[in-house]
Residue, then its C-alpha position, 0 to 999 in steps of 0.5 A: m110583594p110575595a114571590l111571583e109565579p113564573v110567567t110567560l107571555t106571547t105576542p104574534r112575534l115574541i115570547l116574553r119569558p123568564l131568563a135562564e143560564a143559557d141567556v148569559p151571552a145574549i144578556f152580555a151582548i145587549f147590556s155591553h153595547p154602548e148605544v143600548m147603554r147610553y142612557w141607562s143609570y149604570p154603565a155598560l157591562t165590560d165582562i161576561m161575569q157581570a152578565q152572569e151576576m146580573l142574571q143571578r140578581i134578576q132571578a133572586s128578585y123574581r123569587e123575592g117578588s121585588a121585580v119581574r124581568l122577562g127576556i124578549e125572545r123572537r118566536t121564529d128563531g129563538v133569539l133573545l132580543g132584549t128584556c122588559a121589567l116591572f120593578s119598584f113595586h109599591e103594593v099599597s098603591r098598586r104601582a110599579e116602574i117599567g124598564y126595558a132594553l133592546g139589543r141594537p140590531y133589533w131597533g126600529a122593528g116594533y119589537m119593544h112596542e109589541a113586548l111592552t104592550a103584553l107586559i102592560g096588559y099583564a101588569f094591569t090585569m094579572l097583577d092588578l096594578h093601578r099605575l105604571e111609571a117610567d124614568i128615562d133620560p130625556r135625551n133618549t127620544g126613541s124611548a120617549r116615543t115608545l112610552e108615548r105611543l103606549g099611552f104614557q104621559k110625561e109628568g115631570h122633569l128631574r134635573e141632574r138625577w143620575i151620575v153615570n161614568g161621571e156624567l150628570s143626566d136628568t130624568a123625564w118621568y112618565g106615568l100610565l094609569r090603568r083607566e087610561w090603558r083600558q080606554e086606549w087598548q080596550g076600547 
């Protein structure tokens, strides 16, 4: 995809916005937490410089049009709660993958559902995507519930797809079509 225009999305409680240099400490706090990173396809960050490098990769991928990763900021106090992303764009088929992470202190408050509802709306309307996909560790029941609540359907199970820190893990593959989203969210 060509370079993407910077986007900011708002919900009743959140602002989804491009990540900036000031977010590095929060990025490190989120992506270094062992519970947050338990089911990711790469290990937890161990040094704040890794968060700085992560931010540089995020910003470069945005400029290149290869990914959109937005910070999830709470409107009431400006705290960066997590991130959500669209990546692995397949332009001809109008599809992308969706990914997300939420800081451990903010689990269970509905923030990710609210953020992903906005991101999915952006993907299907402004980016004119036809399909969204998600790759999660099947042991991550919270993530599976989040996806299913958003209308994603489990479409497959790939055995021993990832090796992270020497541990083999499977993938549960989920998909959401724009027409299903319209029926669910547009009425």
